[in-house]
N, C-alpha and C positions, 0 to 999 in steps of 0.2 A: 504493499500500500503505499502510495505517495505523497507524503505531505507539502500543504502550500504555506510557504512563510511570508508575512508580510511583516517589512521592517518599521521597528518605531523608532528606535533612537543608535549613535554611536557612542560608546563608552569609554572611547578612548581616542587620543589625537594624533593625526597623523606624526610618523617620527620619534612615536614614544617608545620607551621601552616598558615592554607587560610581562610581570611574572607567570607563570604557569598557575593554570586555574582562575584567574582572572577573566572576568567579562570582558569581552570585546563590541559585542554589539548585541541588543534586545530586539526580540521579535512580539508583534502584537499578542501573541498567545501566552504571552509571559515567561519563554525560556529565553534561553543566550547562547549565543556562540561563545566559547569558553577558548582560551589559549589552552594547547595542548601541552606546550613547552613554552620557556624564557624564550620572548621574542622581540621584534622591534616592527613594529606596524609602518610600513614602508608605502603604500599606496592604498588606496582603496576607490571603486566606482560603487556607488549603492543607490537604491532609489529615494524618492521624497518620501519623509512620513507617511505609514499607511500604505504605504503602496506594495507590490506583491514583488519579492524578490526573485529574478531573473538568471537564466544562464550569463547573461552578461555583465550582471552584477558578483563584485568580486571584492576581498579584503587581500593584499599581498602583502606577506610576511616574511621576513630574513631572520635567519637563525642567530644568536648571539655566541654560537662553538666557536666559528670561526671569523675574528675579524681583521681587518687589513686595513691599514692606512696607507697613503703617497705622501711623501715629504718632497720637496723641493732643497737640495743641497748645491750651494753653489762649489764650481771648482775647487777654490782654495780654502772651502772647510773640508773635504774631503780626508785629508789626514787625520784629524777627529773622529771620523766614525770608525767603529767598531762592531762587528757582529758579535753577540754573546747569548745566551740561551739564558732566559730569565723563571721559567717554573718545571713543573713538572711533567706538563704537555707538551715540552719542547716548543714551546712559544717563543720566536727569536724576535731581537729588537735592536737597536740602532741605541747605541750611548756617544756621548760627546765629554 
């Protein structure tokens, strides 16, 4: 049996960190879309309040397990950069 869901309200903001078990959005029937793990709300496309959720609507999430950053370093500062391990998870970072 297929249920039809009608959107009521968004409980989080775009680009926000959401802990596992947190309500992401609420449906008009009182149920919630709940975060299955710690995540970041990357983007979303949702209907207006009280409108039906369809295949064209989505909430895009990103995991917090693998974080990445990009930093511009001038050629003259490259001599100060070294690669080192910083955690049990073998994450790597640059230090100056």
